[in-house]
KOLZA-505465 format. One record per residue: x, y, z of N, C-alpha, C in turn; residue in three letters. Coordinates in pm, whole numbers, padded with zeros to 5 digits, always signed. Each point is the difference from the previous one (the first is absolute). Example, Ala and Ser with C-alpha at 12.3 -4.5 7.8 and 13.67 -1.06 7.14 Angstrom:
# KOLZA-505465
+01319-00569+00780-00089+00119+00000+00090+00120+00000ALA -00035+00105-00072+00082+00119+00006-00077+00109+00073SER 
# end
This chain:
# KOLZA-505465
+08813+09981+10191+00037+00080+00115-00125+00060+00063UNK +00015+00070+00114-00118+00054+00065-00057+00116-00080UNK -00119+00047+00039-00072+00099-00078+00068+00136+00000UNK +00086+00027+00100+00065+00132+00004+00123+00004-00090UNK +00094-00089+00023+00127+00003-00075+00001-00116-00098UNK -00049+00025-00119-00022-00104-00100+00126-00029-00080UNK -00007-00101-00087+00113-00030-00089+00032+00119-00089UNK -00104+00070-00045+00024+00117-00083+00071+00109+00079UNK -00038+00016+00126+00067+00098+00085+00149-00032+00015UNK +00033-00127+00014+00142-00037+00013+00076+00033-00127UNK -00063-00018-00115+00067+00035-00126+00019+00151-00011UNK -00099+00077+00046+00014+00146+00001+00117+00041+00089UNK +00010-00062+00117+00111+00032+00090+00134-00045-00058UNK +00000-00111-00075+00123-00040-00068+00038+00104-00106UNK -00102+00060-00063+00027+00108-00095+00067+00118+00067UNK -00047+00036+00120+00063+00108+00077+00142-00041+00039UNK +00016-00125+00044+00132-00047+00044+00101+00003-00113UNK -00043-00039-00122+00096-00003-00110+00039+00142-00042UNK -00093+00095+00011+00034+00140-00029+00099+00053+00104UNK -00020-00038+00126+00096+00038+00105+00137-00060-00027UNK +00003-00123-00051+00127-00065-00031+00073+00073-00112UNK -00071+00034-00105+00062+00074-00110+00048+00137+00047UNK -00079+00065+00083+00037+00130+00056+00125-00013+00087UNK +00005-00107+00080+00114-00024+00088+00129-00016-00079UNK -00003-00081-00103+00123-00029-00075+00040+00114-00093UNK -00096+00077-00049+00034+00111-00090+00041+00125+00077UNK -00068+00028+00110+00025+00124+00074+00096-00018+00118UNK +00009-00121+00055+00073-00020+00125+00146-00035-00013UNK +00050-00020-00125+00140-00041-00019+00063+00081-00113UNK +00028+00129+00025+00057+00084-00107+00134-00051-00052UNK +00076-00075+00083+00129-00051-00045-00015-00109-00104UNK -00119-00061-00010-00024-00105-00100-00059+00054-00129UNK -00039+00127+00000-00074+00058-00112+00093+00078-00092UNK -00018-00017-00128+00078+00073-00099-00013+00151+00024UNK +00113+00067+00006-00002+00144+00022-00009+00042+00144UNK +00003-00096+00092-00002+00034+00143-00137+00016+00061UNK -00101-00052-00066-00134+00003+00057-00090+00103-00064UNK -00130-00015+00025-00098+00093-00054-00016+00119+00094UNK -00058+00108-00051-00011+00124+00076-00139+00018+00058UNK -00006+00072+00111-00126+00037+00061-00009+00150+00015UNK -00121+00052+00000-00019+00145+00012+00006+00043+00146UNK -00054-00083+00089-00010+00038+00142+00097-00081+00085UNK +00028+00056+00119+00081-00069+00100-00081-00021+00127UNK +00037-00106+00074-00064-00029+00128+00106-00058+00093UNK +00007+00053+00122+00099-00045+00098+00142+00012-00056UNK +00021+00103-00082+00133+00029-00051+00044-00081-00119UNK -00087-00088-00051+00035-00081-00118-00108+00014-00106UNK +00033-00043-00120-00097+00002-00108-00123-00081+00038UNK -00120+00053-00025-00124-00070+00035-00011-00136-00070UNK +00033-00012-00130-00003-00133-00062+00092-00100+00069UNK +00120+00044+00040+00092-00090+00070-00061-00043+00133UNK -00060+00093+00073-00063-00030+00129-00113-00103-00018UNK -00085+00023-00101-00110-00094-00027+00052-00132-00055UNK +00110+00008-00075+00060-00123-00053+00049-00092+00110UNK +00057+00057+00106+00043-00081+00114-00121-00068+00065UNK -00110+00074+00011-00121-00057+00059-00056-00113-00085UNK +00022+00007-00132-00056-00101-00090+00041-00141+00033UNK +00105-00017+00079+00045-00132+00044-00108-00077+00077UNK -00103+00072+00048-00108-00068+00072-00077-00093-00092UNK +00024+00010-00130-00066-00090-00096+00026-00147+00034UNK +00121-00031+00048+00034-00139+00032-00086-00050+00116UNK -00016+00084+00101-00085-00036+00114-00145-00021-00045UNK -00045+00085-00092-00136-00016-00053-00016-00132-00074UNK +00097-00033-00086-00007-00126-00074+00001-00121+00093UNK +00083+00004+00103+00004-00111+00096-00131-00011+00076UNK -00054+00113+00044-00127-00001+00071-00111-00058-00087UNK -00010+00049-00123-00104-00048-00091+00018-00148-00031UNK +00127-00044-00010+00027-00142-00022-00048-00085+00116UNK +00030+00042+00123-00045-00073+00117-00151-00001+00013UNK -00060+00116-00026-00146+00011+00007-00066-00093-00101UNK +00048+00005-00123-00062-00079-00106+00016-00150+00020UNK +00120-00043+00040+00022-00144+00015-00081-00055+00117UNK -00021+00081+00105-00081-00049+00112-00147-00011-00040UNK -00050+00101-00071-00140-00006-00046-00021-00120-00091UNK +00094-00023-00091-00012-00115-00090+00006-00132+00076UNK +00077-00003+00109+00012-00124+00077-00131-00035+00071UNK -00087+00099+00021-00131-00027+00061-00097-00059-00102UNK +00026+00028-00129-00086-00049-00106+00042-00139-00047UNK +00130-00025+00000+00052-00130-00044+00139-00018+00057UNK +00047-00123+00002+00134-00029+00051+00105+00061-00093UNK +00096+00069+00060+00103+00067-00079+00108-00100-00041UNK +00028-00003-00131+00109-00081-00054+00123+00090-00013UNK +00090-00011+00097+00117+00088+00004+00087-00018-00124UNK +00018-00127-00042+00083-00027-00118-00059+00066-00124UNK -00132-00007-00013-00066+00061-00116+00016+00152+00000UNK -00012+00062+00118+00015+00146+00009+00142+00042-00037UNK +00099-00075+00048+00139+00033-00033+00025-00021-00149UNK -00056-00108-00055+00014-00027-00143-00059+00114-00083UNK -00118+00049+00039-00064+00110-00072+00087+00125+00003UNK +00058+00029+00117+00086+00117+00014+00124-00014-00087UNK +00060-00120-00001+00119-00022-00082-00031+00009-00150UNK -00119-00043-00039-00038+00010-00141-00008+00147-00042UNK -00063+00083+00083-00006+00144-00028+00140+00059-00010UNK +00084-00038+00095+00139+00049+00003+00076-00047-00125UNK -00016-00127-00033+00071-00057-00114-00038+00064-00132UNK -00127+00035-00015-00047+00062-00124+00069+00134-00025UNK +00018+00078+00105+00070+00128-00014+00150-00023-00015UNK +00054-00090+00081+00143-00032-00003+00044-00042-00140UNK -00073-00091-00060+00041-00057-00129-00019+00097-00117UNK -00067+00111+00024-00010+00104-00102+00106+00106+00021UNK +00011+00051+00122+00081+00119+00024+00148-00031+00023UNK +00033-00112+00058+00142-00030+00022+00073-00024-00133UNK -00056-00078-00093+00066-00010-00131+00013+00134-00071UNK -00102+00086+00011+00010+00134-00060+00114+00077+00064UNK +00012-00014+00133+00105+00072+00073+00139-00037-00052UNK +00026-00129-00015+00132-00044-00044+00021+00022-00150UNK -00108+00002-00076+00013+00019-00145+00026+00146-00037UNK -00062+00094+00074+00004+00140-00043+00063+00095+00103UNK +00017-00043+00124+00045+00093+00104+00120-00056+00077UNK +00080-00080-00068+00117-00059+00065+00114+00102+00012UNK +00013+00085-00100+00107+00102+00000-00063+00139+00000UNK -00022+00052+00118-00064+00131+00013+00100+00101+00058UNK -00014+00128-00038+00084+00103+00063-00043+00020+00145UNK +00085+00060+00080-00035+00032+00139-00091+00123-00002UNK -00125-00019+00035-00097+00110-00012-00060+00043+00135UNK +00048-00060+00111-00047+00043+00132+00111-00021+00101UNK -00019+00051+00121+00104-00007+00103+00028-00144+00045UNK -00102-00081+00002+00017-00141+00039+00041-00080-00123UNK +00129-00021-00016+00052-00062-00123-00049-00143-00018UNK -00032-00069+00109-00047-00139-00011-00132-00008-00075UNK -00079+00107+00006-00125+00004-00076+00030-00013-00149UNK +00105+00071-00046+00031+00005-00143+00068-00127-00050UNK +00070-00070+00090+00078-00117-00042-00063-00131+00046UNK -00128+00002+00032-00069-00117+00055+00009-00121-00094UNK +00000+00025-00130-00004-00110-00097+00130-00010-00081UNK +00108+00048+00059+00129-00001-00071+00056-00141-00016UNK -00027-00087+00097+00055-00136-00005-00111-00102+00021UNK +00009-00110-00074-00101-00105+00010+00064-00129+00048UNK -00068-00066+00093+00043-00133+00043-00124-00087+00021UNK +00012-00127-00031-00111-00094+00015-00044-00009+00146UNK +00096-00006+00091-00033-00014+00143-00083+00119+00048UNK +00041+00122-00037-00073+00119+00041-00139+00002-00063UNK -00007-00041-00126-00128-00005-00070-00097-00093+00072UNK +00044-00119+00035-00086-00098+00066-00039+00045+00140UNK +00094+00060+00073-00031+00051+00134-00105+00110-00005UNK +00010+00087-00101-00099+00106-00015-00134-00057-00046UNK +00004-00099-00087-00124-00062-00046-00075-00065+00115UNK +00072-00058+00093-00062-00063+00118-00038+00101+00107UNK +00049+00123-00013-00030+00102+00099+00094-00001+00118UNK +00102-00086-00003+00097-00007+00110+00085+00126+00003UNK +00034+00052-00118+00070+00127-00014-00091+00100-00070UNK +00030+00128+00019-00072+00104-00074+00101+00098-00060UNK +00108-00055-00055+00106+00085-00056-00038+00058-00135UNK -00093-00061-00070-00045+00054-00128-00094+00118+00020UNK -00068+00002+00113-00095+00107+00030-00015+00005+00152UNK +00057+00101+00061+00004+00006+00147-00139+00000+00062UNK -00099+00050-00074-00135+00012+00054-00074-00133+00000UNK +00064-00106-00049-00061-00133+00002+00023-00075+00131UNK +00066+00064+00097+00021-00063+00130-00134-00039+00064UNK -00104+00072-00035-00132-00021+00059-00050-00143-00022UNK +00037-00059-00114-00053-00131-00038+00027-00105+00107UNK +00126-00020+00036+00034-00108+00091-00051+00030+00141UNK -00002+00128+00039-00052+00036+00132-00149-00031+00010UNK -00074+00027-00107-00143-00027+00001-00027-00151-00002UNK +00085-00074-00071-00015-00146-00002+00021-00058+00141UNK +00098+00053+00073+00021-00046+00138-00124+00029+00085UNK -00064+00114-00023-00121+00033+00075-00111-00100-00032UNK -00014-00036-00129-00103-00097-00039+00027-00135+00064UNK +00127-00043+00001+00036-00128+00061-00034+00001+00150UNK +00014+00116+00062-00028+00012+00144-00149+00001+00031UNK -00084+00020-00102-00143+00023+00026-00069-00112+00079UNK +00019-00128-00033-00070-00103+00078+00027+00010+00150UNK +00125+00031+00038+00031+00017+00142-00068+00124+00055UNK +00006+00111-00077-00064+00124+00043-00149-00023+00025UNK -00066-00069-00091-00144-00023+00012-00032-00085+00124UNK +00080-00103+00022-00024-00085+00118+00010+00080+00129UNK +00095+00093+00004+00020+00080+00121-00115+00097+00020UNK -00032+00081-00103-00100+00104+00021-00141-00056+00013UNK -00025-00120-00052-00133-00060+00016-00026-00043+00145UNK +00106-00013+00078-00015-00047+00139-00030+00112+00099UNK +00026+00127-00041-00006+00110+00096-00099+00107-00044UNK -00050+00078+00097-00086+00115-00035+00082+00111-00065UNK -00070+00097-00058+00066+00103-00081+00103+00080+00078UNK -00030+00038+00123+00093+00084+00075+00130-00074+00027UNK -00009-00130+00028+00121-00080+00021+00079-00010-00130UNK -00071-00018-00111+00067-00011-00130+00075+00128-00036UNK -00060+00115+00030+00067+00127-00029+00127+00011+00084UNK -00009-00039+00126+00120+00001+00087+00106-00096-00052UNK -00044-00117-00050+00094-00096-00056+00073+00057-00122UNK -00074+00074-00084+00062+00061-00118+00109+00097+00044UNK -00029+00081+00100+00099+00097+00049+00123-00071+00056UNK -00024-00106+00079+00111-00073+00060+00084-00068-00107UNK -00066-00066-00096+00073-00069-00107+00083+00099-00082UNK -00057+00119-00025+00074+00102-00073+00127+00040+00072UNK -00008+00019+00132+00118+00036+00079+00103-00113-00001UNK -00049-00124+00014+00091-00114+00000+00076-00011-00132UNK -00073+00013-00112+00063-00019-00131+00090+00116-00038UNK -00033+00119+00048+00079+00117-00038+00119+00022+00092UNK -00014-00033+00127+00104+00034+00096+00063-00120+00072UNK -00084-00091+00049+00050-00106+00087+00069-00111-00079UNK -00070-00058-00099+00057-00112-00074+00130+00034-00073UNK +00009+00118-00068+00128+00035-00063+00114+00012+00101UNK -00031+00055+00120+00104+00012+00102+00042-00137+00053UNK -00097-00089+00021+00033-00135+00046+00087-00073-00101UNK -00023+00027-00127+00076-00068-00105+00148+00032+00001UNK +00038+00111+00064+00141+00039+00003+00075-00059+00120UNK -00073-00065+00092+00065-00054+00120+00078-00127-00032UNK +00124-00003+00041+00085-00117-00026-00051-00124+00072UNK -00061+00021+00116-00047-00114+00078-00109-00079-00072UNK -00068+00066-00094-00104-00066-00078+00051-00049-00135UNK +00129+00002-00017+00059-00057-00121-00013+00085-00124UNK -00017+00132+00017-00009+00087-00117-00124-00026-00084UNK -00116+00010+00064-00126-00025-00071-00022+00092-00118UNK +00061+00118+00005-00021+00097-00108+00047-00052-00135UNK +00087-00101+00001+00048-00058-00127-00087-00117-00045UNK -00100-00036+00080-00089-00110-00035-00114+00050-00087UNK -00012-00056-00121-00098+00051-00097-00142-00011+00053UNK -00036-00113+00060-00136-00020+00050-00032+00099+00112UNK +00097+00021+00089-00021+00094+00110-00021+00141-00054UNK +00087+00043-00092-00013+00135-00057-00131+00015-00076UNK -00042-00106-00068-00117+00007-00085-00130+00013+00079UNK -00014-00082+00104-00129-00008+00069-00004+00069+00136UNK +00115+00030+00058+00000+00066+00131+00048+00145-00006UNK +00056+00038-00114+00048+00139-00014-00060+00061-00126UNK -00131-00020-00021-00065+00053-00118-00002+00152+00004UNK -00012+00058-00120+00007+00146-00012-00115+00065+00075UNK +00032+00088+00093-00100+00075+00074+00005+00146-00048UNK -00116+00068+00003-00128-00040+00059-00091-00078-00095UNK +00054-00043-00115-00085-00056-00104-00068-00130+00042UNK +00075-00091+00064-00061-00125+00041-00105+00025+00108UNK +00022+00102+00083-00100+00037+00101-00130+00045-00067UNK +00012+00070-00113-00118+00045-00073-00074-00120-00061UNK +00073-00101-00042-00063-00123-00051-00082-00065+00111UNK +00059-00013+00119-00072-00055+00116-00123+00085+00031UNK +00018+00133-00001-00111+00089+00033-00113-00012-00102UNK +00035-00023-00127-00103-00023-00101-00083-00123+00033UNK +00067-00107+00044-00071-00122+00039-00090+00025+00121UNK +00052+00073+00098-00076+00029+00122-00124+00083-00033UNK +00016+00101-00086-00113+00085-00038-00106-00079-00076UNK +00044-00092-00085-00094-00083-00075-00077-00092+00093UNK +00068-00055+00099-00066-00091+00093-00107+00072+00083UNK +00035+00118+00052-00091+00070+00090-00082+00110-00064UNK +00007+00012-00135-00073+00106-00071+00034+00137+00060UNK +00127+00021+00031+00041+00120+00074-00009+00127-00084UNK +00015-00012-00131-00011+00120-00084-00139+00061+00010UNK -00102-00083-00007-00138+00049+00011-00024+00058+00139UNK +00049-00067+00102-00020+00048+00137+00070+00134+00022UNK +00122+00015-00054+00070+00126+00012-00070+00109-00081UNK -00047-00036-00118-00072+00098-00083-00124+00051+00071UNK -00076-00090+00064-00120+00040+00073+00035+00089+00119UNK +00110-00030+00068+00044+00083+00113+00038+00141-00047UNK +00070+00007-00115+00037+00131-00055-00123+00078-00043UNK -00097-00071-00056-00125+00066-00041-00075+00053+00123UNK -00004-00078+00107-00067+00043+00124+00068+00123+00060UNK +00132+00010-00022+00075+00115+00052+00001+00117-00098UNK -00078-00011-00109-00012+00106-00103+00135+00032-00065UNK +00082-00103-00020+00132+00019-00062+00001-00039-00148UNK -00111-00051-00050-00006-00039-00141-00062+00113-00083UNK +00080+00103-00022-00039+00106-00094+00126+00039-00076UNK -00014+00044-00124+00116+00019-00088+00110+00087+00058UNK -00035+00111+00063+00102+00093+00050+00084-00065+00109UNK -00067-00063+00098+00072-00066+00108+00082-00118-00051UNK -00056-00075-00095+00071-00117-00054+00129+00043-00069UNK -00006+00105-00081+00119+00048-00069+00102+00051+00099UNK -00047+00072+00103+00091+00050+00103+00071-00114+00072UNK -00076-00104+00040+00060-00112+00073+00097-00077-00089UNK -00034-00014-00130+00091-00070-00091+00133+00075-00012UNK -00006+00132-00009+00124+00078-00005+00075-00006+00133UNK -00074-00009+00111+00063-00011+00131+00075-00133+00011UNK -00057-00106-00059+00068-00130-00003+00130+00010-00080UNK -00005+00072-00113+00122+00023-00079+00107+00066+00088UNK -00041+00104+00072+00093+00073+00087+00057-00090+00109UNK -00086-00075+00068+00044-00088+00107+00099-00104-00049UNK -00031-00060-00114+00084-00109-00051+00136+00052-00045UNK +00002+00120-00060+00127+00054-00051+00082+00072+00106UNK -00069+00066+00091+00070+00092+00089+00003-00049+00144UNK -00093-00082+00037-00011-00039+00140+00036-00144+00026UNK -00102-00085+00008+00016-00137+00047+00064-00091-00104UNK -00013+00033-00127+00052-00088-00105-00101-00105-00040UNK +00050-00112-00057-00091-00101-00056-00043-00105+00103UNK +00042+00015+00124-00031-00100+00101-00148-00018+00028UNK -00080+00102-00032-00144-00008+00024-00079-00017-00130UNK +00065-00051-00104-00070-00022-00127-00122-00089+00017UNK +00007-00098+00091-00113-00090+00020-00122+00074+00054UNK +00019+00119+00056-00112+00086+00042-00035+00098-00111UNK +00103+00061-00060-00023+00097-00106-00086-00057-00112UNK +00031-00123-00043-00068-00055-00117-00151-00014+00023UNK -00041-00023+00124-00144-00012+00029-00071+00131-00032UNK +00057+00111+00047-00062+00130-00022+00010+00041-00147UNK +00113-00032-00064+00015+00033-00142-00108-00070-00082UNK -00023-00127+00026-00101-00076-00074-00139+00058+00022UNK -00037+00023+00124-00135+00048+00031-00024+00139-00060UNK +00097+00091+00017-00017+00135-00051+00000+00003-00153UNK +00088-00078-00063+00005-00001-00147-00128-00058-00059UNK -00050-00110+00057-00124-00059-00051-00115+00097+00015UNK -00005+00072+00112-00108+00096+00022+00011+00118-00097UNK +00120+00052-00020+00019+00112-00093-00036-00040-00143UNK +00035-00122-00038-00023-00044-00138-00147-00028-00029UNK -00083-00011+00104-00145-00013-00023-00055+00127-00064UNK +00072+00112+00016-00041+00127-00058+00071+00028-00133UNK +00096-00088-00036+00080+00021-00120-00002-00129-00083UNK -00114-00030-00058-00018-00129-00067+00093-00016-00120UNK +00027+00109-00072+00090-00009-00115+00141-00035+00042UNK +00048+00062+00107+00134-00030+00052+00005-00144+00049UNK -00108-00043+00064-00006-00138+00051+00014-00100-00115UNK -00065+00026-00113+00008-00093-00114+00141-00006-00055UNK +00070+00114-00004+00138+00002-00048+00090-00080+00093UNK -00017+00022+00131+00079-00074+00098-00027-00149-00007UNK -00126-00037-00028-00035-00141-00015+00076-00062-00116UNK +00013+00074-00111+00078-00050-00115+00146-00022+00039UNK +00057+00096+00072+00138-00015+00046+00014-00118+00096UNK -00099-00016+00088+00005-00109+00096+00001-00136-00066UNK -00076-00015-00108-00005-00127-00071+00134-00033-00066UNK +00079+00102-00029+00130-00020-00064+00116+00025+00099UNK -00030+00006+00129+00100+00044+00098+00123-00092+00006UNK -00020-00131-00013+00115-00091+00007+00095+00024-00117UNK -00054+00007-00121+00084+00029-00116+00066+00137+00011UNK -00076+00099+00047+00054+00136+00009+00114+00007+00101UNK -00014-00075+00111+00110-00006+00098+00125-00060-00065UNK -00016-00108-00075+00114-00069-00059+00065+00079-00114UNK -00078+00086-00068+00048+00066-00121+00054+00141+00025UNK -00060+00075+00091+00020+00146+00003+00145+00043+00017UNK +00079-00074+00076+00137+00045+00026+00090-00011-00122UNK -00036-00084-00097+00076-00001-00125-00011+00137-00068UNK -00119+00059+00005-00025+00129-00065+00047+00116+00087UNK +00004-00022+00129+00039+00104+00094+00152+00009+00015UNK +00069-00117-00005+00143-00006+00028+00085-00060-00112UNK -00037-00121-00046+00097-00088-00066+00010+00013-00151UNK -00109+00034-00068+00003+00010-00146+00020+00148-00037UNK +00123+00038-00028+00034+00142-00016-00086+00071-00105UNK -00031-00069-00110-00079+00064-00105-00139+00037+00049UNK -00059-00086+00083-00133+00028+00054+00009+00099+00116UNK +00106-00010+00078+00021+00094+00111+00003+00143-00052UNK +00064+00020-00117+00005+00134-00060-00140+00055-00025UNK -00090-00087-00043-00138+00043-00025-00069+00037+00131UNK +00021-00083+00103-00066+00023+00129+00046+00131+00063UNK +00129+00029-00004+00052+00121+00067-00003+00123-00090UNK -00040-00017-00125+00001+00111-00095-00073+00126+00050UNK -00119-00012+00065-00067+00123+00047+00076+00071+00111UNK +00088-00073+00072+00084+00051+00107-00075+00028+00130UNK -00132+00015-00007-00077+00027+00121-00071-00126+00048UNK -00025-00006+00131-00041-00123+00065-00130-00058-00052UNK -00105+00080-00005-00131-00054-00033-00008-00047-00145UNK +00040+00081-00100-00004-00052-00138+00089-00122-00022UNK +00114-00006+00068+00086-00118-00012-00070-00123+00059UNK -00068+00019+00111-00073-00112+00061-00112-00046-00091UNK -00072+00094-00061-00108-00035-00093+00055-00083-00116UNK +00114+00042-00054+00062-00076-00110+00039-00140+00045UNK +00058-00011+00119+00041-00131+00051-00121-00091+00019UNK -00108+00056+00053-00123-00078+00020-00056-00049-00134UNK -00007+00090-00097-00056-00036-00131+00085-00108-00068UNK +00132+00019-00001+00088-00097-00066-00005-00136+00070UNK -00002+00002+00134-00002-00126+00075-00132-00073-00019UNK -00109+00074+00004-00132-00063-00019-00012-00057-00140UNK +00045+00076-00100-00006-00047-00139+00085-00126-00017UNK +00120-00002+00060+00086-00118-00009-00062-00120+00070UNK -00068+00026+00112-00067-00108+00073-00111-00063-00085UNK -00079+00084-00063-00104-00050-00090+00062-00077-00116UNK +00112+00054-00052+00069-00066-00111+00050-00139+00037UNK +00058-00013+00120+00048-00130+00046-00117-00098+00016UNK -00112+00050+00053-00119-00085+00017-00048-00055-00134UNK -00009+00089-00101-00047-00044-00132+00102-00090-00069UNK +00129+00028+00019+00104-00083-00061-00013-00144+00047UNK -00009-00021+00132-00007-00137+00051-00134-00065-00029UNK -00104+00081-00012-00129-00057-00041+00009-00052-00143UNK +00069+00077-00086+00019-00044-00138+00086-00125-00007UNK +00108-00003+00080+00088-00117+00004-00079-00123+00046UNK -00084+00018+00101-00082-00110+00051-00096-00051-00106UNK -00063+00093-00073-00094-00040-00106+00070-00078-00111UNK +00120+00047-00038+00077-00070-00103+00036-00140+00048UNK +00043-00009+00126+00038-00130+00058-00118-00096+00000UNK -00117+00050+00040-00120-00085+00004-00038-00047-00140UNK +00008+00092-00098-00035-00037-00138+00096-00105-00056UNK +00129+00018+00027+00100-00097-00047-00024-00135+00066UNK -00028+00002+00130-00023-00124+00073-00124-00073-00052UNK -00106+00076-00030-00122-00062-00052+00023-00058-00138UNK +00079+00070-00084+00031-00051-00134+00079-00130+00008UNK +00096-00004+00093+00079-00122+00018-00087-00115+00048UNK -00091+00028+00091-00090-00103+00051-00090-00054-00109UNK -00049+00091-00086-00088-00044-00108+00075-00088-00101UNK +00128+00035-00027+00080-00079-00093+00029-00138+00058UNK +00031-00003+00129+00026-00129+00066-00127-00086+00000UNK -00114+00064+00022-00127-00072+00002-00031-00062-00137UNK +00032+00076-00107-00025-00050-00135+00090-00120-00032UNK +00123+00005+00055+00091-00114-00022-00051-00125+00070UNK 
# end
C-alpha cells in the first residue's frame, strides 16, 4: 500500500472496527442481553450513554467494507486479483469457526432457559435440520448466528470488484466520488422501488436482481469509496489538507470524532458513512501515533478481526453459560472488556486448533506417502 496508509494501518483500523462491533452488539441491543442489558453511569440525549455509543458502533460495518475495497484495489495494482481465491480464503476462515462453534451450540446449548426478551436468541439451536445446516454453512442463511449476514454481502462486493475497478479506472477522482454517491442512491432507493413495479415483472423476487442491484447501503457505497480512495490516494490528500488547515491536533480530532457520533446517531444517520470513515481513519491513525502501546493492542485485534467477528456473538448472545460471565459485572465497560478478552482468546484458540489439525494431517499424509514409496 502507499506510504501513508499501510497494511499495518489497515489492521489497526480493523482492530478499532472489531471493538466497535463488539460494543454495538453488547451495548446496542438490551433486549438480546441477559438481564435486559448492561448499565451505564451517564446519560446522553435522554438515553444511557453506552446504549447511545452502542448504536453508533454499527459504523464498524462501513469501516470493514471501506477497508476491504481499499485493500483489494491496492492489491490489484500489485498483481491480478483472483476473485475465486479470495472467496475461497474467506469461506475457509468462516468454515473453521463454523465447524467448531455450531457443533458446540447443538451439543451443549440446544435446550436453554429463556434468559432475555428476544426469545429467539435463547432457542436458536432448539431444532436441527440438514437443510438449514448446509444453508448456513454456505452462508445463504444466517439463522445460526444473525451477525453472520455480513459474509454473503461482502462476497457480493468482492464479486462486483472487477466491474467497479473497470469503471473507476476510466474516470478522474471527482467523477468517481459522484458515481459512488449516485450508485448509493440507486441501490438504496431506486432499484428496490423499481423491483416492486408489476410492469417489470416483480424484479424484487429475482435473486440476481436483489443480490447485485439492491445491495445493502451504505455499506456497498463504502466499498466503492475504498476503491476510489486507493486509486487516487485520497486519504493522504485529505490528511494533508487537514494538516494545512491545522485540524490535526488531539483536542480537535477527539471533538470531531464525537461530533461524527452525534451526527450519525441524532442527525443525518448512516447515509454519509462513506464520508465519516475517511475522517475516522485519518484522525485515529494520527491519534495512535502518540499512543504506541494502544496501537500495538489494536494491531493484535486487527489480525484476529475475522475470527472475532464470527465468534463474539456466541459469547454475547447465544451461549447462556458464557453470556452469564460477560454480563456478570452488570456495567458496560467491564462487560465489554470481558467480551473482548473471551473473544480474542477463543479466536487464538481456533487458530491454534486448526494449525494443529493441519500439522497432524500433513504428518499422516507424509507417513502414508513414505509407506507407499517403500512398497
